[in-house]
Z-matrix of the N, CA and C atoms (Angstrom, degrees):
N
C 1 1.443
C 2 1.520 1 107.83
N 3 1.302 2 115.18 1 142.94
C 4 1.453 3 122.69 2 171.95
C 5 1.517 4 106.90 3 -116.93
N 6 1.334 5 115.78 4 117.49
C 7 1.454 6 121.21 5 -174.77
C 8 1.517 7 108.61 6 -107.95
N 9 1.341 8 116.01 7 125.76
C 10 1.465 9 122.42 8 -178.80
C 11 1.522 10 110.14 9 -111.47
N 12 1.321 11 115.11 10 153.21
C 13 1.462 12 121.79 11 177.72
C 14 1.509 13 109.04 12 130.37
N 15 1.318 14 116.03 13 -153.18
C 16 1.468 15 120.98 14 174.79
C 17 1.530 16 106.61 15 -87.69
N 18 1.337 17 114.71 16 83.71
C 19 1.465 18 120.22 17 -173.52
C 20 1.528 19 113.02 18 -124.94
N 21 1.332 20 117.11 19 0.20
C 22 1.459 21 119.95 20 174.07
C 23 1.523 22 108.24 21 -111.68
N 24 1.331 23 115.66 22 141.31
C 25 1.454 24 120.63 23 -178.84
C 26 1.526 25 113.49 24 80.05
N 27 1.330 26 117.18 25 15.30
C 28 1.466 27 121.33 26 -179.19
C 29 1.531 28 111.59 27 -128.57
N 30 1.311 29 117.24 28 19.76
C 31 1.472 30 124.07 29 -179.96
C 32 1.524 31 112.72 30 65.77
N 33 1.329 32 117.26 31 26.99
C 34 1.462 33 120.36 32 -179.02
C 35 1.523 34 110.74 33 -63.66
N 36 1.335 35 118.01 34 -48.07
C 37 1.470 36 120.58 35 -177.00
C 38 1.518 37 111.74 36 -62.67
N 39 1.324 38 117.04 37 -46.62
C 40 1.466 39 120.42 38 -178.82
C 41 1.527 40 110.90 39 -64.48
N 42 1.332 41 116.34 40 -41.21
C 43 1.464 42 120.04 41 178.35
C 44 1.525 43 111.09 42 -66.37
N 45 1.328 44 116.49 43 -38.89
C 46 1.471 45 120.61 44 177.37
C 47 1.526 46 110.10 45 -63.54
N 48 1.330 47 116.37 46 -39.59
C 49 1.465 48 120.03 47 178.81
C 50 1.528 49 110.55 48 -64.51
N 51 1.326 50 116.91 49 -42.11
C 52 1.469 51 119.91 50 177.66
C 53 1.530 52 110.94 51 -60.39
N 54 1.338 53 115.82 52 -45.00
C 55 1.467 54 119.69 53 -179.83
C 56 1.525 55 110.65 54 -65.24
N 57 1.337 56 116.88 55 -45.93
C 58 1.464 57 120.54 56 -179.43
C 59 1.523 58 110.87 57 -60.24
N 60 1.329 59 116.49 58 -44.50
C 61 1.466 60 119.53 59 179.64
C 62 1.524 61 111.47 60 -63.59
N 63 1.325 62 117.43 61 -37.15
C 64 1.470 63 119.29 62 178.86
C 65 1.530 64 111.40 63 -68.31
N 66 1.340 65 116.90 64 -25.03
C 67 1.461 66 121.70 65 179.32
C 68 1.528 67 113.03 66 -91.57
N 69 1.348 68 117.38 67 -5.57
C 70 1.458 69 120.55 68 -177.72
C 71 1.517 70 113.00 69 78.14
N 72 1.322 71 116.90 70 23.03
C 73 1.470 72 122.73 71 179.85
C 74 1.521 73 109.13 72 -92.01
N 75 1.332 74 117.09 73 140.88
C 76 1.457 75 121.75 74 176.67
C 77 1.526 76 109.31 75 -110.80
N 78 1.334 77 115.97 76 161.62
C 79 1.459 78 121.23 77 178.76
C 80 1.504 79 110.67 78 138.71
N 81 1.344 80 116.37 79 -143.24
C 82 1.466 81 119.82 80 -179.47
C 83 1.523 82 111.06 81 -159.27
N 84 1.339 83 113.96 82 162.45
C 85 1.465 84 122.78 83 171.83
C 86 1.519 85 106.61 84 -126.72
N 87 1.337 86 116.73 85 138.40
C 88 1.459 87 120.00 86 178.13
C 89 1.519 88 109.89 87 -147.42
N 90 1.330 89 114.81 88 151.82
C 91 1.456 90 121.52 89 174.50
C 92 1.518 91 108.81 90 -78.39
N 93 1.318 92 116.45 91 143.65
C 94 1.455 93 122.32 92 174.36
C 95 1.527 94 108.62 93 -107.19
N 96 1.326 95 117.45 94 152.64
C 97 1.466 96 120.35 95 -177.93
C 98 1.528 97 114.17 96 -59.16
N 99 1.327 98 118.02 97 -24.02
C 100 1.466 99 120.56 98 -177.83
C 101 1.533 100 113.31 99 -86.91
N 102 1.343 101 117.81 100 7.32
C 103 1.460 102 121.74 101 176.59
C 104 1.516 103 115.00 102 96.52
N 105 1.318 104 117.61 103 -6.32
C 106 1.466 105 120.67 104 177.54
C 107 1.522 106 110.21 105 -85.85
N 108 1.324 107 115.69 106 166.27
C 109 1.463 108 122.79 107 170.92
C 110 1.521 109 106.91 108 -113.19
N 111 1.332 110 115.43 109 134.61
C 112 1.456 111 121.84 110 176.00
C 113 1.518 112 108.33 111 -104.79
N 114 1.325 113 115.98 112 132.94
C 115 1.462 114 121.44 113 174.60
C 116 1.516 115 108.05 114 -124.48
N 117 1.322 116 114.79 115 125.03
C 118 1.462 117 122.48 116 173.36
C 119 1.520 118 105.20 117 -112.37
N 120 1.328 119 116.78 118 124.46
C 121 1.459 120 119.88 119 -172.83
C 122 1.517 121 111.83 120 -140.27
N 123 1.330 122 114.68 121 145.18
C 124 1.458 123 122.41 122 174.39
C 125 1.521 124 108.19 123 -130.88
N 126 1.317 125 115.78 124 139.70
C 127 1.458 126 120.63 125 178.30
C 128 1.505 127 109.91 126 173.28
N 129 1.303 128 115.30 127 -170.72
C 130 1.465 129 119.74 128 178.75
C 131 1.526 130 108.82 129 -67.91
N 132 1.325 131 116.96 130 153.90
C 133 1.470 132 119.24 131 178.63
C 134 1.532 133 112.74 132 -54.06
N 135 1.318 134 117.76 133 -42.31
C 136 1.470 135 120.84 134 -179.11
C 137 1.526 136 111.17 135 -64.89
N 138 1.333 137 116.88 136 -40.54
C 139 1.461 138 120.82 137 179.48
C 140 1.521 139 111.10 138 -66.42
N 141 1.319 140 116.71 139 -38.55
C 142 1.461 141 120.20 140 179.85
C 143 1.526 142 111.12 141 -68.68
N 144 1.324 143 117.10 142 -36.79
C 145 1.469 144 120.25 143 175.27
C 146 1.524 145 109.79 144 -63.20
N 147 1.322 146 117.23 145 -43.44
C 148 1.465 147 121.13 146 179.01
C 149 1.524 148 111.32 147 -62.70
N 150 1.324 149 116.93 148 -41.97
C 151 1.464 150 119.98 149 178.83
C 152 1.531 151 110.10 150 -64.59
N 153 1.316 152 117.16 151 -43.56
C 154 1.467 153 120.14 152 179.35
C 155 1.528 154 110.62 153 -62.09
N 156 1.322 155 117.39 154 -40.39
C 157 1.469 156 120.46 155 177.89
C 158 1.524 157 110.52 156 -62.71
N 159 1.334 158 116.67 157 -42.41
C 160 1.465 159 119.69 158 177.81
C 161 1.523 160 110.31 159 -62.02
N 162 1.327 161 117.38 160 -40.70
C 163 1.469 162 121.82 161 -177.49
C 164 1.521 163 112.65 162 -61.81
N 165 1.325 164 117.95 163 -24.74
C 166 1.466 165 120.81 164 179.29
C 167 1.524 166 111.94 165 -63.13
N 168 1.332 167 116.87 166 -27.72
C 169 1.465 168 121.42 167 178.92
C 170 1.518 169 111.59 168 -109.81
N 171 1.328 170 116.97 169 -42.07
C 172 1.458 171 120.77 170 -177.84
C 173 1.514 172 111.53 171 69.05
N 174 1.339 173 116.92 172 -163.24
C 175 1.459 174 120.37 173 178.53
C 176 1.536 175 110.14 174 -70.99
N 177 1.336 176 116.98 175 165.59
C 178 1.471 177 120.09 176 -174.21
C 179 1.536 178 115.89 177 -54.63
N 180 1.311 179 119.16 178 -34.28
C 181 1.470 180 120.19 179 -176.18
C 182 1.527 181 113.50 180 -88.44
N 183 1.315 182 118.00 181 -0.52
C 184 1.473 183 121.56 182 179.01
C 185 1.528 184 110.54 183 -84.75
N 186 1.323 185 114.34 184 152.38
C 187 1.464 186 121.49 185 171.74
C 188 1.520 187 106.47 186 -128.47
N 189 1.324 188 116.22 187 105.14
C 190 1.463 189 121.44 188 -176.95
C 191 1.524 190 108.36 189 -90.64
N 192 1.335 191 115.35 190 121.42
C 193 1.458 192 120.93 191 177.93
C 194 1.521 193 111.98 192 -91.96
N 195 1.340 194 116.14 193 -37.31
C 196 1.457 195 119.47 194 -172.66
C 197 1.523 196 110.34 195 -159.31
N 198 1.329 197 115.75 196 146.91
C 199 1.463 198 121.94 197 172.08
C 200 1.519 199 107.96 198 -128.01
N 201 1.313 200 115.47 199 124.77
C 202 1.464 201 121.24 200 171.46
C 203 1.521 202 106.47 201 -106.16
N 204 1.318 203 116.24 202 120.18
C 205 1.462 204 120.29 203 -178.67
C 206 1.517 205 110.04 204 -121.99
N 207 1.316 206 115.16 205 135.35
C 208 1.456 207 121.17 206 173.23
C 209 1.517 208 107.52 207 -125.41
N 210 1.304 209 115.74 208 148.10
C 211 1.459 210 120.57 209 179.50
C 212 1.508 211 110.08 210 -111.68
N 213 1.314 212 115.23 211 144.61
C 214 1.452 213 121.76 212 177.00
C 215 1.512 214 109.23 213 -144.20
N 216 1.300 215 115.55 214 -177.66
C 217 1.461 216 120.75 215 178.10
C 218 1.520 217 110.03 216 -78.29
N 219 1.311 218 116.05 217 141.26
C 220 1.461 219 121.18 218 177.06
C 221 1.527 220 109.92 219 -66.91
N 222 1.326 221 115.55 220 141.22
C 223 1.460 222 120.59 221 179.15
C 224 1.515 223 112.27 222 -100.20
N 225 1.344 224 116.88 223 -21.15
C 226 1.453 225 121.02 224 -177.68
C 227 1.514 226 113.55 225 72.66
N 228 1.335 227 116.91 226 15.25
C 229 1.470 228 120.64 227 -176.13
C 230 1.528 229 114.45 228 -80.88
N 231 1.336 230 117.90 229 -11.40
C 232 1.460 231 120.31 230 -175.03
C 233 1.529 232 110.98 231 -104.00
N 234 1.331 233 115.18 232 139.62
C 235 1.473 234 121.30 233 176.87
C 236 1.518 235 111.80 234 -99.59
N 237 1.331 236 116.32 235 -22.04
C 238 1.457 237 122.02 236 -179.05
C 239 1.521 238 108.10 237 -154.04
N 240 1.315 239 116.82 238 -172.80
C 241 1.458 240 121.09 239 175.54
C 242 1.511 241 107.21 240 -111.25
N 243 1.316 242 117.02 241 125.03
C 244 1.449 243 120.95 242 -177.08
C 245 1.517 244 113.03 243 -126.61
N 246 1.322 245 114.03 244 170.95
C 247 1.458 246 122.78 245 176.38
C 248 1.506 247 107.20 246 -109.35
N 249 1.327 248 115.21 247 129.26
C 250 1.462 249 120.28 248 179.08
C 251 1.506 250 110.02 249 -109.94
C-alpha cells in the first residue's frame, strides 16, 4: 500500500506496526522521500482487510488523502512487522 496525505511525522509507521502485529500481519512500513508511507504486508485475507481499513484513518494526527493498494503473492520472507 502507498498511503498519501499527512502521514509522516505523525507516528503513522509505528501505529501501523502496532496494528499489524495485533492482527498477526508481517511485513514493514517505511517513509518514502515523496512524503508517502509504503506498507508491505503479508497475512490472512481477513487480517489484510482489517489493516487496510485501519490505514484509511491511521493514527489520530494523520490525514489520509489516498491509498493505492496492489496485491501480490506472499513471499514468506517476513518474520514480524517492522518499521524501516
